N, C-alpha and C positions, 0 to 999 in steps of 0.2 A: 163407633170408634173404640179402639182398644186403649188400655191404660199405658201401654208401652209407647214412649215418646217417639222412638224410631218408626214404629208402625203407624203412629198417628201422622207423622210427617209424610210418610209414603202415601197414605190415604189422601192427605191434603194435596200432594203433588199430582196424584191421579185425577182428583177432581179438577185441579187447575188445568191439566192437559185437556180434559173434556171441555171445560169452559172456553179455552183458547180455540179449540177446533170448532165449536159452535159459533163463536164470535167471527171467525174467519169466513165460515160458510154464510153466515147471516150478512156479513159485509158485502159479499158477492151479490146476493139477492137485492140488498139495498141499493147497490150501484145500478142494477137494472131498473128498479122501481123509480129511482131518482131520474135516470136517463129518460124514461118514457114520460114522466111527469113534466120534465123540462121541455120535451118535445111538444107535448100537448099545450103547455103554457105559451110557448113561442108562437103557436098558431091560433091563439085566441085573442080577442079584443080585451084590453085591460079594463078592469073594474066590472066586468060581467060576472055573473054568478059562476059560470063554468071556469073562468080564469081564476077566480078566488078559490074554487075547489081544488084546482091544480096546485096552487100555491100552498094550500093546506096539506096536500099530499107531500109536497116537498118539506114542509115544516115537520110533519110527522116523521118523515124519513130522517130528518136531522136529529130529532129526539131519539129515534131508534139507534142512530149512529152513536149517540152519547151512551146508550145502554151497552152497545158492543164494546165501547172503549172501557167501560167499567168491568165487563167480563174479561177483557184482555188484561186490565190492570190486576184483577184477581189472579189470572193465570200467571202473570209475572211474579206476583207476591208469593205464589205457592212454591216456587223453587228458590231456595236460598242462594244458589249459585247464579241465578238470573238477576243481575243488578241493573238498575236504571243508570242514566247518565248523571253522575254526581257532580255538583258544582259548588264552589264556595259561595255561600249566599248570606246576606245580612238578615238575621232572624226576624227582627221586628218589621222589616219591610215585607217579608213574605207573609207574615201574619196579617198585616194591614191589607195586603192584596186579597188574601183569602176572605177576610171579614167583608171586604167590599163586594165579593161575589155572593156571600150568604146573606148580607144585611137585608135586602128587600124581601126575601122569602121569610126570614125570621120576623121582620116587622109586620108582615101580614098575619102572623100568629101572636102579635102583641108581645114580642120578645125583644128586649134590648140587649145589645152586645157591646161590652166595654173592653178596651185594651189598655192595660197599664204597662207602660214601657219602663224598663230599667236601664241596663247598659245599652247605649245606642250603637255600640260597635261589636255586639255579640254575633259571631259568625259560626255557621255550621256547614258541613259538607254533606249534602243530600241531593236526591233527585227532586227537582222542583215540583213536577206533577204529582209524584208520590206524596210529598209533604202536604200539598194542597188537598189531595184526596183524603189524607189522614185527618186533617183538621176539619174538613167538611163533614166527614163521617161522625166525628165527635159532636160537632155543632148540631147536626140533624138528629142524632140520638138524644141530645139534650132537649131539642124541640119536642120530640115525642114524649118526653117526661114532663113537659109543661103545657098541657092542653089548654090551660087558662091564661097563658102568658107567664112572663117572668124575666129573669136576667141571666145572661152568660157573662162571666168575667174571665178574661184571658190575661195572664201576666207571665213574665219571664224572669229568670234568675240564673246566676252562675254559681256552681258549687263543686268543690274538689271531692272526688270519691275514688278510693283505692288508688291514689297517686295520680289521678287524671282529672282535668277540669271538664265539667259537663254543663251544657246549656239545658235548663229545665223550662219546659213550656207547661204551664198549669191552666187547665180549663175547668172552671167551676160553674155549676148551674144551680138554680133555686127550685129544681124539680121535685118529683115525688120520691126520689131516692131509690136505692136498690136493696132488697132484702138480703140478709147474710147468706142464705142458701143459694141465691142466684149470683152473688158477688164472686164466688170462687169459680164459677163456670162462665163468666162473661166473655172471655176470650176464646172459649171452645168453639170449634167449627159447628155450625148449624144450631147453636144455642141462641134463642131469642126470647125476650120477655114480651114481645109484641104479639098481639092476637091476630093482626092482619095476615092473611095468607100470602101477601106479597113479600113479607119478610122471611128470608131464608137463613138469617143468622150468620152471615159471613163477613159483615162489615168490620167488626172489631178484630176478627181473626186476621183479616188483610192488614189492618192497622198494625197489629202486633208483629206481623212478619216483615212489613216494610221497615219498621223501627229497628228490628233486629238486623236487617241488612245494612243499616247505617252504623251498626255497632252500639246501639242503644237499647233501652228497655222502656216499658210503659207500666204504670201502676195506677190503681183506682182505689179511692176511698168513698164510702157512702153509707148512709143510714136512712131508713124509711122516714120520709117527711122532712129530711134535711139536705136534700140535693145530692149531687155526686161531684167528685173532684178527680179528674184525670191528670196525671203527670207524665210527660214524655221526657226521658233523659237521652240526650244526644251528645256525643263527644264534641267539645268546643274545638273549633278550627281557628287557627291564627290567620288574620288578614295579611295578605301579602301585597307587594307592589304590583305583581302580575295581575291580581284581581282587578285593581283599578284600571290598568291598561286594557284588559279584556272588556271591562264594563264600558269604557269610553268608545272602544272600537265597535262594539255591538250596538250601542245606542245610535239610532239613525236620526234622531230629532223628535220634535213634538208632532204628534198626529192627532188631528181632530176628526172624530168619527160621528156622523150624523145619521141616525136611523131611528124610526119610531118603534121598532121591534126590540124589546129589552134583551131577548135571548141572543139576537144577532150582535147587539152591542157587547154583551158579556163575552161571547165567543171571540170577537175581534180583539177586544181589550186583553183577554187572557193570552191569546196567541202573541200579540205585539209586546205586551209587558214582559213576557218571558224572554224576548229577544233584546230587551233593553230600551225599547221605545217608550217615551213619555206620552201616554195616550189619554186624551180628553174625550169622553163619550157623552153626547147630548142627544136626547130623544125629540126635543122640540126644534123644528126647523127655524122658527123665528128667533129663539134663544141662541141657536147655533150661529146664525148670521150676525147677531149682535156680539157674540163672543169673538167671532173672527174679526169683526170691525175693530174691536178693542185690543186684539192680540195678534194681528196679522204678521207683525215682524217676528214673532216667536214661533209661529206655526209653519212647519216645513211641508206638511202634506194634509189635504182634506179628503176624507172619504165620505161620499154622499149616496144615500139610498135613493133610487130613482122614484119609487112610488111611496109617498107619504101624505098624510092628511094635512090640510092647510096648504102650505107652500110645497109644491111638488119638487122633486130633485132637480128638475130642469130650471125652476125658478131660483132654487138655492144656488145652483151652479152660476146662474146669471149674476146674482147678487155678489157672490164670492169674486167672480171675474171683474165685476165693476169696481170692487175695492182693490183687487190686485190682478191685473190681466195676465201676469206671469205665474199665478198660483199653480202649484202641483196638485192635480185632482185625480181621484179614482172614483168612478161610479160603481155602485153596487146594485145588482138586480138578479131576479130569478129568470128574467128574459135573457136571450142570447145577446152577444155583443153587437151582431149585425142589426138586430131589431132596435137596440138602443141607439145605434148610429143613425138610423133613419129618423129618429125622433129628437135627437140632441146633436145638432150640427156645430154648435159654437164651442170653441176652445179645444185645447189639447188635453185629453184625459185618458187615463188607464181604465182598466175594467176588471172587476172581480165578480164571478157568478155565484149566486146562492144555489144550494147550501154551501156555506163557506168551507173551503178546504185549506188547511194550514199551509201546505207547500205552495199552492197557487197564490194565496194571500201574500205570503212573505216575498215571493218572487216579484209580484206586482208592486209591492211597497218599495222594495229595493230598487227596482227599475225606475219608478217614478221619482224617487229621491235622487238617484244618480243623474237623471235627466235634469232635475231641478238645479242640482249643484253645478252641472255642466253649463246650463243656461246662465246661472248667476255669475260664473266666471267670465262669460262673454259680454255681460251687460256692463 
């Protein structure tokens, strides 16, 4: 990389174009792999070794799909003119949602994460997915710096700078810290302090570019042995009446998601939360049934995985319908809809196929809620 900022940006954009091209080609091949794996799974007996292997292929394809999304995210970040869909968002709420996504992974490394909230009405105008990616990158960088566990503290503040109010997101860790000679290069493309060959040193470069797209900046302070502190400065946005109206219209109600696979729960929760749905994710079928029994009046839709240990999806469906025969239900499975229909004949239910695709999921959810609202009016 050259010292000329214009040349550096051009190089970064060229790398981004390559990443985008690779991601698109890779997605095409993933579609073929997933298609054949689904076809194989549909023609095998459930719970056999061959069927489990087919499901593992689908799961691997889903993880690979997440990788291509990261490449595409980097591609978008590389071009300053290429902006995401910015929305007016409540800052502490997005931070809470991001922490919920990272919490389990951090806990496995004996890392606690704490969020100290200040102004509950602090709003910023950013792309939701980009903001979550930025925080996740900083969280996981902190995790790398705490191999023996530790603490991540997140807090927010509001501060006037150069005649404008900024929201400040500070992320501090109790890790190993960063040497002075590395600190000045930490946002440079391809710079990494990690020894692992899997690290290519683009994470914080992407973070810096996303923050710049929102009209903000990012700073870091650190000393060896005293952890690191990242501060993201984003222009504060004023809450408007329109924001509340949009929020109410987009929120379709409370959705209970029941699946023993954590990654599926995380994916569905992420997709639905961004659309304004209040999502409750439970991995235990027995706990989910009990939760529904106690909260059936508040839950607008239930999503149930067909194959789970203990109570199968079919049994969970029966229990839900015994409590509320008119419950709006969506079944989730790696099998085809026709296959599931042959095994689950009771009740009216929608269907979403694994691996979960956002567009298909949202369409099924909206349709199920629309039918439920229509039925409620007739009752």
